Each structure stands twice: as structure tokens, then as C-alpha cells.
C-alpha positions as CSV (number, residue, x, y, z in Angstrom):
1,X,-75.7,170.4,-57.2
2,X,-78.2,170.9,-54.5
3,X,-78.8,167.1,-52.4
4,X,-82.5,166.9,-51.5
5,X,-83.4,164.6,-48.5
6,X,-86.7,162.9,-48.9
7,X,-89.8,164.4,-47.4
8,X,-90.3,161.7,-44.4
9,X,-87.0,163.0,-43.3
10,X,-87.2,166.7,-43.7
11,X,-90.0,167.3,-40.3
12,X,-87.1,165.6,-38.4
13,X,-84.3,167.3,-40.0
14,X,-86.1,170.9,-39.8
15,X,-86.8,170.3,-35.7
16,X,-82.8,169.3,-35.7
17,X,-82.0,172.4,-36.5
18,X,-84.9,174.7,-34.7
19,X,-84.0,173.1,-31.7
20,X,-80.0,174.1,-31.8
21,X,-78.7,170.3,-32.1
22,X,-77.5,171.4,-35.7
23,X,-76.0,174.4,-36.1
24,X,-72.9,175.4,-38.0
25,X,-70.2,175.9,-35.4
26,X,-71.7,172.4,-33.9
27,X,-71.0,171.1,-37.5
28,X,-67.4,172.5,-37.6
29,X,-66.5,171.0,-34.6
30,X,-67.2,167.3,-35.6
31,X,-65.2,164.6,-37.3
32,X,-66.3,163.5,-40.5
33,X,-67.6,160.3,-39.2
34,X,-69.2,162.0,-35.8
35,X,-70.9,164.4,-38.6
36,X,-71.9,160.8,-40.7
37,X,-73.6,159.1,-37.4
38,X,-75.5,162.0,-36.5
39,X,-77.1,162.2,-40.2
40,X,-77.9,158.8,-39.9
41,X,-80.0,159.0,-37.2
42,X,-82.1,161.5,-38.6
43,X,-81.9,161.0,-42.9
44,X,-81.1,157.2,-42.4
45,X,-77.6,155.5,-43.5
46,X,-77.9,156.0,-47.1
47,X,-78.3,159.6,-47.4
48,X,-76.2,160.5,-44.4
49,X,-72.8,160.0,-46.3
50,X,-74.1,161.4,-49.6
51,X,-75.0,164.9,-46.9
52,X,-71.9,164.6,-45.5
53,X,-70.0,164.8,-48.3
54,X,-71.8,168.5,-49.1
55,X,-70.9,169.8,-45.7
56,X,-67.5,168.6,-45.8
57,X,-66.9,170.5,-49.0
58,X,-68.8,173.7,-47.7
59,X,-66.2,173.7,-44.7
60,X,-63.4,174.2,-47.0
61,X,-65.1,177.6,-48.1
62,X,-63.3,180.6,-47.2
63,X,-65.9,181.2,-45.0
64,X,-67.3,178.1,-43.4
65,X,-70.3,179.0,-41.6
66,X,-71.9,181.0,-44.7
67,X,-70.9,177.6,-46.5
68,X,-73.2,175.8,-43.7
69,X,-76.1,178.2,-43.9
70,X,-76.2,177.9,-48.1
71,X,-76.0,174.5,-47.8
72,X,-79.0,174.0,-45.3
73,X,-81.2,175.9,-47.6
74,X,-80.1,174.0,-50.7
75,X,-80.8,170.8,-49.1
76,X,-83.9,171.6,-47.4
77,X,-85.5,172.9,-50.5
78,X,-87.2,175.4,-48.6
79,X,-89.4,178.4,-50.0
80,X,-88.0,181.9,-49.7
81,X,-89.6,183.1,-46.6
82,X,-88.6,179.8,-44.7
83,X,-84.8,180.6,-46.3
84,X,-84.8,184.0,-45.0
85,X,-86.0,182.7,-41.5
86,X,-83.4,179.8,-41.0
87,X,-80.8,182.1,-42.5
88,X,-81.4,184.7,-39.5
89,X,-81.6,182.5,-37.0
90,X,-78.3,181.0,-38.3
91,X,-76.7,184.8,-38.4
92,X,-77.8,185.3,-34.9
93,X,-76.1,181.9,-34.2
94,X,-73.1,183.4,-35.8
95,X,-72.8,186.4,-34.0
96,X,-72.1,185.0,-30.8
97,X,-69.0,184.1,-31.8
98,X,-67.3,186.2,-34.5
99,X,-64.3,184.2,-34.4
100,X,-63.2,180.9,-34.8
101,X,-59.5,179.1,-33.9
102,X,-59.8,176.2,-35.8
103,X,-56.9,173.3,-34.7
104,X,-54.9,172.8,-37.5
105,X,-54.3,169.2,-37.0
106,X,-58.5,168.5,-36.6
107,X,-58.6,170.1,-39.9
108,X,-56.2,168.1,-41.2
109,X,-57.9,165.4,-40.1
110,X,-61.3,166.5,-41.2
111,X,-59.6,166.9,-44.6
112,X,-58.4,163.4,-44.7
113,X,-61.6,161.7,-44.1
114,X,-63.7,164.2,-46.7
115,X,-61.1,162.8,-49.2
116,X,-61.7,159.5,-47.7
117,X,-65.3,160.0,-48.4
118,X,-64.8,161.5,-51.7
119,X,-62.2,159.0,-53.2
120,X,-64.8,156.2,-52.0
121,X,-67.6,157.3,-54.0
122,X,-65.5,158.5,-57.3
123,X,-64.2,154.9,-57.1
124,X,-67.1,152.7,-56.0
125,X,-64.9,151.5,-53.1
126,X,-64.2,151.4,-49.5
127,X,-61.0,153.6,-49.4
128,X,-58.8,153.9,-45.7
129,X,-57.1,156.8,-44.8
130,X,-54.0,155.7,-45.4
131,X,-54.8,154.6,-49.3
132,X,-56.2,158.0,-49.6
133,X,-52.9,159.7,-48.6
134,X,-51.2,157.3,-51.1
135,X,-54.0,158.7,-54.4
136,X,-53.6,162.1,-52.8
137,X,-49.9,161.8,-53.1
138,X,-49.9,160.2,-57.0
139,X,-52.7,163.4,-57.9
140,X,-50.5,165.6,-56.7
141,X,-47.9,164.2,-59.0
142,X,-50.2,164.4,-62.0
143,X,-51.1,167.9,-61.2
144,X,-47.2,169.1,-60.3
145,X,-46.5,167.2,-64.4
146,X,-49.6,168.5,-65.9
147,X,-48.7,172.3,-64.8
148,X,-45.3,172.2,-65.8
149,X,-46.7,171.1,-69.2
150,X,-45.7,174.1,-72.0
151,X,-49.2,174.6,-73.6
152,X,-48.1,173.0,-77.0
153,X,-46.0,170.5,-75.8
154,X,-44.9,167.5,-78.0
155,X,-47.0,164.7,-76.9
156,X,-44.3,162.5,-77.6
157,X,-41.6,164.5,-74.9
158,X,-40.1,163.0,-72.0
159,X,-42.2,165.7,-70.2
160,X,-45.8,164.7,-71.8
161,X,-44.6,161.2,-71.3
162,X,-44.0,161.2,-67.5
163,X,-47.4,163.3,-66.9
164,X,-49.0,160.8,-69.0
165,X,-46.9,157.6,-66.5
166,X,-48.6,159.2,-63.3
167,X,-51.9,158.9,-64.6
168,X,-51.3,155.1,-65.4
169,X,-50.0,154.6,-62.2
170,X,-53.0,156.4,-60.0
171,X,-55.5,154.5,-62.6
172,X,-53.8,151.1,-61.7
173,X,-53.7,151.6,-57.9
174,X,-57.4,152.4,-58.1
175,X,-57.7,149.0,-60.1
176,X,-55.8,147.2,-57.1
177,X,-57.6,148.6,-54.4
178,X,-61.2,148.0,-56.3
179,X,-59.8,144.6,-56.9
180,X,-59.8,144.6,-60.0
181,X,-56.4,142.8,-60.5
182,X,-57.1,140.3,-57.4
183,X,-56.1,137.1,-58.5
184,X,-58.8,134.4,-56.6
185,X,-56.9,131.0,-56.1
186,X,-58.1,127.7,-58.0
187,X,-59.5,126.1,-55.2
188,X,-61.8,129.4,-53.9
189,X,-63.5,129.0,-57.3
190,X,-64.5,125.5,-56.4
191,X,-66.8,127.4,-53.4
192,X,-70.3,127.6,-54.2
193,X,-69.9,131.8,-53.8
194,X,-67.6,131.7,-56.7
195,X,-69.0,129.5,-59.1
196,X,-70.4,132.5,-61.4
197,X,-67.6,134.1,-61.5
198,X,-65.5,130.3,-62.3
199,X,-68.2,130.3,-65.4
200,X,-67.6,133.6,-66.7
201,X,-63.8,133.4,-66.3
202,X,-63.6,130.4,-67.9
203,X,-65.6,131.3,-70.6
204,X,-62.9,134.3,-70.5
205,X,-60.2,132.1,-70.5
206,X,-61.0,130.2,-73.5
207,X,-62.0,133.3,-75.8
208,X,-58.2,134.8,-74.6
209,X,-56.6,131.7,-75.6
210,X,-58.2,131.3,-79.4
211,X,-57.4,135.2,-79.4
212,X,-53.7,134.9,-79.0
213,X,-50.5,134.1,-81.0
214,X,-51.3,136.6,-83.6
215,X,-52.1,140.1,-84.3
216,X,-55.7,140.3,-85.8
217,X,-56.9,143.6,-84.4
218,X,-56.0,145.2,-87.9
219,X,-58.0,142.5,-90.2
220,X,-61.1,142.3,-88.0
221,X,-61.8,145.2,-85.5
222,X,-59.6,147.8,-86.6
223,X,-60.1,147.5,-90.6
224,X,-62.7,149.7,-91.0
225,X,-59.8,152.1,-90.6
226,X,-57.8,150.7,-93.3
227,X,-60.4,152.0,-95.5
228,X,-60.5,155.4,-93.8
229,X,-56.9,156.3,-93.5
230,X,-54.8,153.7,-95.0
231,X,-51.3,155.3,-94.2
232,X,-52.2,155.9,-90.7
233,X,-53.6,151.9,-90.7
234,X,-50.0,150.3,-92.1
235,X,-48.0,152.6,-89.6
236,X,-49.8,151.4,-86.8
237,X,-49.7,147.8,-87.9
238,X,-46.1,147.9,-88.1
239,X,-45.7,149.7,-85.3
240,X,-47.9,146.6,-83.6
241,X,-44.9,143.8,-84.9
242,X,-42.3,146.5,-82.8
243,X,-44.8,146.2,-79.8
244,X,-44.6,142.8,-79.7
245,X,-41.2,142.4,-80.0
246,X,-40.9,144.7,-77.1
247,X,-43.4,142.9,-75.1
248,X,-41.6,139.3,-75.9
249,X,-38.3,140.8,-74.2
250,X,-39.8,142.5,-71.3
251,X,-38.2,142.4,-68.0
252,X,-39.6,140.0,-65.8
253,X,-40.1,136.3,-65.0
254,X,-39.0,134.7,-68.4
255,X,-41.5,132.0,-68.0
256,X,-44.4,134.3,-67.9
257,X,-45.6,137.1,-69.3
258,X,-43.2,139.5,-68.4
259,X,-43.7,143.5,-66.8
260,X,-46.6,145.6,-67.5
261,X,-43.4,148.6,-69.0
262,X,-44.7,148.3,-73.0
263,X,-48.7,148.3,-72.1
264,X,-48.0,151.4,-69.6
265,X,-46.3,153.6,-72.5
266,X,-48.6,153.0,-74.6
267,X,-51.1,154.1,-72.5
268,X,-48.9,157.0,-71.0
269,X,-48.7,158.5,-74.7
270,X,-52.8,157.8,-74.7
271,X,-53.0,160.4,-71.7
272,X,-50.1,162.7,-72.9
273,X,-52.6,164.1,-76.0
274,X,-54.1,167.2,-75.6
275,X,-57.7,166.2,-75.6
276,X,-56.7,163.6,-72.8
277,X,-55.0,166.4,-70.8
278,X,-58.0,168.7,-71.2
279,X,-60.7,166.3,-70.7
280,X,-62.5,165.8,-73.9
281,X,-62.1,162.2,-74.2
282,X,-63.5,161.3,-70.8
283,X,-66.4,163.5,-71.7
284,X,-67.2,162.2,-75.1
285,X,-66.5,158.6,-73.4
286,X,-63.7,157.7,-75.5
287,X,-62.4,154.0,-74.3
288,X,-58.8,154.6,-74.6
289,X,-58.5,154.1,-70.5
290,X,-60.1,150.4,-70.4
291,X,-58.6,147.2,-69.0
292,X,-58.9,144.7,-72.2
293,X,-60.8,144.7,-75.6
294,X,-63.3,142.2,-75.9
295,X,-61.1,139.7,-77.6
296,X,-58.8,139.6,-74.2
297,X,-61.1,139.5,-71.4
298,X,-58.5,138.0,-69.0
299,X,-55.1,137.3,-68.9
300,X,-55.2,133.7,-67.7
301,X,-52.7,132.4,-70.5
302,X,-49.8,134.7,-69.9
303,X,-49.1,132.3,-66.6
304,X,-48.3,129.2,-69.0
305,X,-44.4,128.9,-69.1
306,X,-42.8,130.4,-71.8
307,X,-46.1,130.6,-74.2
308,X,-47.0,133.2,-71.5
309,X,-44.5,135.7,-73.8
310,X,-46.3,135.2,-76.7
311,X,-49.6,135.3,-75.4
312,X,-49.0,138.8,-73.6
313,X,-46.9,140.3,-76.8
314,X,-50.3,139.3,-78.6
315,X,-52.7,141.3,-76.2
316,X,-50.5,144.2,-76.2
317,X,-50.3,144.6,-79.6
318,X,-54.2,144.1,-79.5
319,X,-55.1,146.3,-76.7
320,X,-52.3,149.0,-77.6
321,X,-53.0,148.9,-81.2
322,X,-56.5,149.9,-80.2
323,X,-56.5,152.2,-78.3
324,X,-53.8,154.1,-80.2
325,X,-56.0,154.1,-83.7
326,X,-59.2,155.1,-81.6
327,X,-57.5,158.3,-80.1
328,X,-56.3,159.0,-83.3
329,X,-59.2,158.7,-85.1
330,X,-61.0,160.5,-82.4
331,X,-58.6,163.3,-82.9
332,X,-59.4,163.6,-86.4
333,X,-63.4,163.7,-86.1
334,X,-62.6,165.8,-83.5
335,X,-60.9,168.4,-85.5
336,X,-63.4,168.2,-88.5
337,X,-66.4,168.8,-85.9
338,X,-64.5,172.6,-84.8
339,X,-63.6,173.3,-88.4
340,X,-67.1,172.8,-89.7
341,X,-68.5,174.9,-86.4
342,X,-70.1,172.1,-84.0
343,X,-70.1,173.1,-80.5
344,X,-67.5,170.5,-79.4
345,X,-68.1,171.9,-75.6
346,X,-71.7,170.4,-76.1
347,X,-71.6,166.8,-74.0
348,X,-74.1,165.5,-76.3
349,X,-71.7,166.2,-79.6
350,X,-68.8,164.7,-77.8
351,X,-70.3,161.8,-76.8
352,X,-71.7,161.3,-80.7
353,X,-68.0,161.5,-81.5
354,X,-67.0,159.5,-79.3
355,X,-69.6,156.8,-80.0
356,X,-68.6,156.7,-83.4
357,X,-65.0,156.5,-82.9
358,X,-65.2,153.8,-80.5
359,X,-67.6,151.7,-83.0
360,X,-64.8,152.3,-86.1
361,X,-62.3,150.4,-83.8
362,X,-64.6,147.4,-82.9
363,X,-66.6,148.8,-79.7
364,X,-70.2,149.7,-80.4
365,X,-72.5,150.9,-77.7
366,X,-74.6,148.5,-75.8
367,X,-76.8,150.7,-74.3
368,X,-78.6,149.4,-71.1
369,X,-76.9,146.5,-71.5
370,X,-73.2,147.6,-70.9
371,X,-73.1,147.0,-67.3
372,X,-73.3,143.4,-68.4
373,X,-70.7,143.3,-71.4
374,X,-67.8,141.0,-69.4
375,X,-70.8,138.6,-68.7
376,X,-72.3,138.8,-72.7
377,X,-68.6,138.6,-74.1
378,X,-67.5,136.0,-71.9
379,X,-70.8,133.6,-72.3
380,X,-72.1,134.7,-75.2
381,X,-71.0,136.2,-77.9
382,X,-68.6,139.9,-78.9
383,X,-71.3,142.0,-77.9
384,X,-69.8,145.4,-78.4
385,X,-67.8,144.1,-81.7
386,X,-71.0,143.0,-83.2
387,X,-73.0,146.2,-81.8
388,X,-70.1,148.7,-84.3
389,X,-70.9,146.3,-86.9
390,X,-74.6,146.9,-86.9
391,X,-74.2,150.6,-86.1
392,X,-71.3,150.9,-89.2
393,X,-73.6,148.8,-91.7
394,X,-76.4,151.2,-90.9
395,X,-74.5,154.1,-90.8
396,X,-75.4,155.1,-87.3
397,X,-79.5,155.7,-88.5
398,X,-80.4,153.4,-85.5
399,X,-78.1,155.3,-83.0
400,X,-80.0,157.7,-80.8
401,X,-77.3,159.5,-79.7
402,X,-76.0,160.1,-83.0
403,X,-75.8,163.8,-84.6
404,X,-76.2,164.7,-88.1
405,X,-71.9,165.4,-88.1
406,X,-71.8,162.1,-87.0
407,X,-74.0,160.5,-89.2
408,X,-72.6,162.2,-91.8
409,X,-69.1,160.8,-91.0
410,X,-70.8,157.6,-91.0
411,X,-72.4,157.4,-94.1
412,X,-68.6,158.6,-95.7
413,X,-67.0,155.9,-93.3
414,X,-69.9,153.0,-94.8
415,X,-69.0,154.5,-98.7
416,X,-65.4,154.0,-98.2
417,X,-65.3,150.5,-97.1
418,X,-67.4,150.1,-100.4
419,X,-65.5,152.0,-102.6
420,X,-62.4,149.9,-101.2
421,X,-63.8,146.3,-100.9
422,X,-65.2,146.7,-104.8
423,X,-61.9,147.8,-106.0
424,X,-59.8,145.0,-104.4
425,X,-62.7,142.7,-106.0
426,X,-62.9,144.2,-109.4
427,X,-58.8,144.0,-109.3
428,X,-58.9,140.3,-108.0
429,X,-61.5,139.5,-110.6
430,X,-59.8,140.7,-113.6
431,X,-56.5,138.5,-111.9
432,X,-58.8,135.6,-111.7
433,X,-62.6,135.5,-112.6
434,X,-64.7,134.3,-110.7
435,X,-62.6,134.5,-107.5
436,X,-64.9,137.6,-105.6
437,X,-68.3,136.9,-104.9
438,X,-70.2,140.4,-105.0
439,X,-73.8,139.3,-104.9
440,X,-74.6,140.0,-100.9
441,X,-76.6,137.0,-100.6
442,X,-74.1,135.0,-101.4
443,X,-72.1,133.0,-98.2
444,X,-69.0,134.0,-100.2
445,X,-69.6,137.5,-100.6
446,X,-66.9,139.8,-100.1
447,X,-64.4,137.1,-99.6
448,X,-61.3,136.3,-102.1
449,X,-61.5,132.6,-103.1
450,X,-57.8,130.9,-102.5
451,X,-58.0,127.3,-103.4
452,X,-60.9,125.2,-104.0
453,X,-62.6,125.5,-100.4
454,X,-60.6,128.9,-98.4
455,X,-62.3,132.4,-98.7
456,X,-60.2,135.5,-97.2
457,X,-62.7,138.2,-95.5
458,X,-61.9,141.8,-96.3
459,X,-64.3,143.6,-94.8
460,X,-63.7,142.6,-90.8
461,X,-66.5,140.3,-90.6
462,X,-68.9,143.3,-92.3
463,X,-70.2,141.2,-94.9
464,X,-71.5,138.5,-92.7
465,X,-74.3,141.0,-91.6
466,X,-74.7,142.6,-95.1
467,X,-75.1,138.7,-96.1
468,X,-78.0,138.3,-93.4
469,X,-79.9,141.4,-94.3
470,X,-80.1,140.4,-97.6
471,X,-81.6,136.6,-96.6
472,X,-84.0,137.8,-95.2
473,X,-85.6,140.1,-96.7
474,X,-87.6,139.5,-100.3
475,X,-85.0,139.9,-103.4
476,X,-86.0,138.7,-107.4
477,X,-83.4,135.7,-109.1
478,X,-84.6,134.9,-112.4
479,X,-87.6,136.6,-112.5
480,X,-89.0,135.2,-109.1
481,X,-89.3,136.7,-105.8
482,X,-88.6,135.0,-103.0
483,X,-86.0,134.7,-99.8
484,X,-83.0,133.5,-101.5
485,X,-79.6,132.6,-100.8
486,X,-76.8,131.0,-102.4
487,X,-74.6,129.0,-100.9
488,X,-70.9,128.0,-101.0
489,X,-71.5,125.4,-104.1
490,X,-73.2,128.2,-106.1
491,X,-76.7,126.8,-105.7
492,X,-79.4,128.8,-104.9
493,X,-81.7,128.2,-102.9
494,X,-85.0,130.3,-101.6
495,X,-85.6,129.7,-97.9
496,X,-89.4,129.9,-98.2
497,X,-90.1,127.0,-100.9
498,X,-91.0,124.7,-97.9
499,X,-88.6,122.0,-99.1
500,X,-87.9,119.3,-96.6
501,X,-84.6,119.6,-94.8
502,X,-83.5,122.9,-96.7
503,X,-82.7,126.0,-94.5
504,X,-85.8,128.3,-93.9
505,X,-85.3,131.9,-93.3
506,X,-85.5,131.3,-89.4
507,X,-82.6,129.0,-89.6
508,X,-80.2,131.0,-91.6
509,X,-81.1,133.9,-88.8
510,X,-80.2,131.3,-85.9
511,X,-77.4,130.2,-88.2
512,X,-75.8,133.4,-88.1
513,X,-75.6,133.9,-83.9
514,X,-74.8,130.7,-83.7
515,X,-71.8,131.4,-85.7
516,X,-71.0,134.4,-83.2
517,X,-71.3,132.4,-80.0
518,X,-68.4,132.7,-78.0
519,X,-66.3,129.4,-77.3
520,X,-67.9,128.5,-74.0
521,X,-71.6,129.2,-75.8
522,X,-70.2,126.9,-78.6
523,X,-69.8,124.4,-76.5
524,X,-73.2,124.4,-75.3
525,X,-74.3,124.6,-78.6
526,X,-72.1,121.6,-79.6
527,X,-73.3,118.9,-76.9
528,X,-76.7,119.9,-77.3
529,X,-76.6,119.3,-81.0
530,X,-74.7,116.1,-80.1
531,X,-71.8,117.3,-82.9
532,X,-69.6,120.0,-83.4
533,X,-70.1,122.9,-86.0
534,X,-68.0,120.5,-88.5
535,X,-70.5,117.8,-87.7
536,X,-67.9,115.2,-86.0
537,X,-68.8,114.0,-82.6
538,X,-68.0,115.6,-79.2
539,X,-65.0,114.2,-77.4
540,X,-63.2,115.5,-74.0
541,X,-59.9,116.0,-76.2
542,X,-61.5,117.5,-79.3
543,X,-63.2,120.0,-76.8
544,X,-60.2,120.8,-75.2
545,X,-58.1,121.2,-78.0
546,X,-60.7,122.9,-80.1
547,X,-61.2,125.8,-77.1
548,X,-57.3,126.3,-76.0
549,X,-55.6,126.2,-79.5
550,X,-55.3,129.4,-80.6
551,X,-57.5,129.9,-84.1
552,X,-54.7,130.7,-85.7
553,X,-52.7,127.6,-85.1
554,X,-55.9,125.6,-86.0
555,X,-55.6,126.7,-89.4
556,X,-52.6,127.3,-90.1
557,X,-51.4,123.9,-91.1
558,X,-54.8,123.9,-93.7
559,X,-53.1,127.6,-95.4
560,X,-49.9,128.2,-97.0
561,X,-47.5,130.6,-96.2
562,X,-49.4,134.0,-97.7
563,X,-52.7,132.5,-96.1
564,X,-51.0,132.4,-92.8
565,X,-49.6,135.4,-93.0
566,X,-53.0,137.2,-93.6
567,X,-54.2,135.7,-91.2
568,X,-52.3,136.7,-88.7
569,X,-52.7,139.6,-88.9
570,X,-56.5,139.5,-88.6
571,X,-57.6,138.9,-92.6
572,X,-59.2,135.7,-91.5
573,X,-59.2,132.1,-93.9
574,X,-62.4,130.7,-93.8
575,X,-62.1,127.1,-94.6
576,X,-65.4,125.3,-95.7
577,X,-65.7,121.9,-95.7
578,X,-69.4,119.8,-96.0
579,X,-70.8,117.5,-93.9
580,X,-73.8,116.1,-93.5
581,X,-76.0,117.5,-90.4
582,X,-78.8,115.8,-92.1
583,X,-79.3,112.9,-93.9
584,X,-81.6,115.1,-96.6
585,X,-79.4,118.1,-96.4
586,X,-75.8,119.0,-97.1
587,X,-74.5,121.6,-95.9
588,X,-71.3,123.7,-95.5
589,X,-69.7,125.1,-92.1
590,X,-66.9,127.5,-91.5
591,X,-64.4,126.6,-89.3
592,X,-63.0,129.9,-88.5
593,X,-65.3,132.9,-88.9
């Protein structure tokens, strides 16, 4: 793609060309750094590196000078007559020197500098020549192992996994160069320049602490796959237990989380898949190469002696299961797209498929807010997970990137969950009448009642959004229109009746998002309220305990064995307890949602 110089630099650059200061011969003999320095004086430092990359790519052509002539024409955006005049001038100069003996050592140096510039741009980080050599070496192994693979290779074969591991090693090395794995000492966090990062990572640490010691992906982010592909969902659930066991017994410091061999192998198998090897996953924007899911934004808890093993086992099971189900679902709908005659080479079609696969495993698209996804997740709420629920409930009708095919698939996915949850609710109500509420305006909608105040969510939090939507629109109850809702006691209320102390529609909307806040945002909320979500007074001891004790343990002592097993795999038990937020208004609020 041609690189256009800004108008204010064009005249100066043209003068350098016509005066002979810039010629193919001169560019050919300069080092990369010398060319950049010269271009900086002509078109500014910001554009010099970009232009130099184009020059050096042209230098790699078999006919180097001719490549440079074409580059200069494209760069300036000249009209036809000017292009012909410039080409004639350049060719005359080339005739003066028919042959050039290009020093092999100089060419090797130039190639190294070119590679360094290209990699720096590609990975958005400064990379030295030595580091460039390492990248080239790793890339060579990837190319060689990929070339050695048969066309229809078994994705679980030794050869395919070897290729996948080479991809993993390069990915991890790039992350290292970009400083993504850099550990900041505690004393540096206390420096003013790191206050922002310290707050963000503290929020992430709280979230990771609460998410650990269970295998909750399958009952929350992954539950949509239960209704779409129950056999695959069950297979991956059983496989996740094996992942946890492997990580607990992994090599490395026994007092901490262990090495990364288990997760590396999981990632390698994804990279070894055909759709990964041919670049389909990348073009589709499928999230299989991400560092972590929203539930585990940081890995600090794995440093805790002994408990670190259990934390990392949960992290590996969650992240590994997510990317496995994500890629498997994508492969499924990609094949559907091909069989239905869709143009799977079209980038828009691929991105729509990738977006649907991400959403079906808990990673919705944040649009323009995507660059702030880490900050949103750590400081406010699980943005991608909430976005995935919104897209799921609306069948991607609000997704501008969706295609007719993906909207059709999304409608089928929603229908499958409706049919599945309805079947479960019907069976449960047959066994124990009234055990599942089927009115979406109720706080316990699509939750199985166990005991007096325990409810199991069978929708992976999808029901909470449906309930919110049902309460914020006028509905009919007992022949009267209003903004009706039903609380946990079974009492019907109209949020617009104006009664003192009663929840308004705005309260309902605000309470929904308050219940979705991150641990850190929840702490701020509780401090402002003067009490926590249970109505209890805020104390340092209670605050610390609430934000570092895994959610599974917080509810384990209030549930029986079956409830704890279901909670362990993500079918969260919501325990409602009454408290008085206002003297005139009794509320019941979930301990765990």
C-alpha cells in the first residue's frame, strides 16, 4: 500500500530527488539508520521510519533500483507526466552504473536492521538486533515445522504439536520483550508514577482471588455451549479436571504455581489446528491467543506458598477450557458457513463468525472501548462478559458487524437455551412444584430453588439481563399496566406507584449494575453506602476477607454437597438474605451473583 507524504514535506522531498541528493544508488549504499536520519531531515522523524521500511522492502527485490523508482513514484503520488519524468531521470542515472557488487556483509547488516524495524512496528515495541535474531530463529523453527506437516495432519500428532509449541514460544518471547510479563517490585508500586498501575492491578488481584479454587467457566461463560453442544461441553468439563490435576503436579517450585507446560500444551494444540495454521483464526479475530480471560486478569495469587498451586490449577482450567471451546465452536460455524455457500474468504464474514464464537464463550466485543478492556474489567465490571450476554439475548441484532448468517445462528443459539432451560424448569416443577420461577419479572427467574433461600442459576447470568429488561418496560399484572416486578418473597410491586421507600425503575436499573461491579468498585460502593451489600458495617477485617476469599469458599459453608459441586463448576448458588437498607423498605440481596 503506498505511503503518502504530507503536502508540507512534498516540495522538500522533490527537491532532494531532482538535485540528486536522493538516488537509487545512494539509498542502496546507506545503512538503515543512515537512511532514517536522512529522511527525518526531509519529512520528519515520525514518517521517516515508515518510509524507510518501504525503501528496505524494495531493496530486497531482485532488481533493487527499479524497486526504488516505483517506491518513489508511489510515495509522492505524482501525476502520470511527473512519474514518467522521474522514471526517466532515475533510469539515466542507473545506466551510469550497470552492475553493482553489493557487499554480502553489508547486505546482511541491512537485512538485520530491516528485520528489527519490521518487528518493532509489528509488535509495537523497541527490538534490538540481538532480539531480532532470536525472533528470526524462532520464526525459522515455525516455518520449518509448518512446512514439514502433511496437508491432512492429525492436529494432535507429535509433529502438529511441535509446530504449535514453536508458535507458543515465539508468542511468549514477544510478550517478554513488550514487558507484559515484567514483575514490578512492591516498592516501585509505591512510587507516584505507578499509582495508576497499582490501582488497576489491585483491582485485578481482588478479582483473581475471588475467581479461584473452582472450575466455574462451564456454568457461567461457557454455559451457552451446554445448550448448543452438550456432548462437547461435557467432554471439555471432564477434561478440565485433568488439566487441574496436571497443573497441581506440574514441575517447578512446589510452594508456588508450577511451570507453564500444561497451558503451553493447550495453546499449542490450538495453534496446530488447520484454521490456525492457515490464518483463519487470526483474520476472524478469534480470541485464542490472549493472555487471560476476564476472571483471572492477574496471576499474583499463584505466588502464595502452597495455595499458589491450587490457584494456578483453577486459572489453567478456566483459560484453557475457554479457548478450547471457543476454537471448537468457531470450527463448527465456519464449516456451516462454507457448506451454506458463504464467502469464507471475505474478511467481514470471518470477523462476524469470530465475534459470534467469542461471544458464545463469554467474550463480547467492546467496540471503541476495547483498548480499555483491562481497566474496565479490573476497576468497573466484566465488560466483555456483559457485552456477550447483551449480544446473546438480542441475537446480535445490535451487532453492526453481524451478517445474516451469524444473526441466524445467534437466534438458534438463543432458542436452544430457551428450550433447554424450559425443559429443566418443567422437569424441576414436576418433581417439586414451584421450584423454578418462570416469570421473567421475578428476581428468581430461571433459578432452581433449593431450601428456603438458595437458588441455582441455570442460565449463566443471562436471566438477570432478561429480568432487568422485563422490569423496565410496561407489563400487565392482574389487569393493570405498570412497571411490575416480583421480589424473592413473591410479592408483586409496581416501581412507578410512588410509594415511599419502594424501589423505582431507576433503582432497579442502578441495582443491576451495582450487582455487576468488580470487587474494587464494589468496595468503593460499600464505603459510599456506609454498609456492604448485605447491610453490614464496613470494617478492615471484613473488607479484606470479602475481597481475597474465593467466592466458592464464601458460600461453601452455607450449602450442602450437591450445591457445592454445582457451584464448583459455575452453577452459582445465589443465597438471599433479608436486610433493612431503609427502615421503611426491606430488601433481599444475593451474597453471590
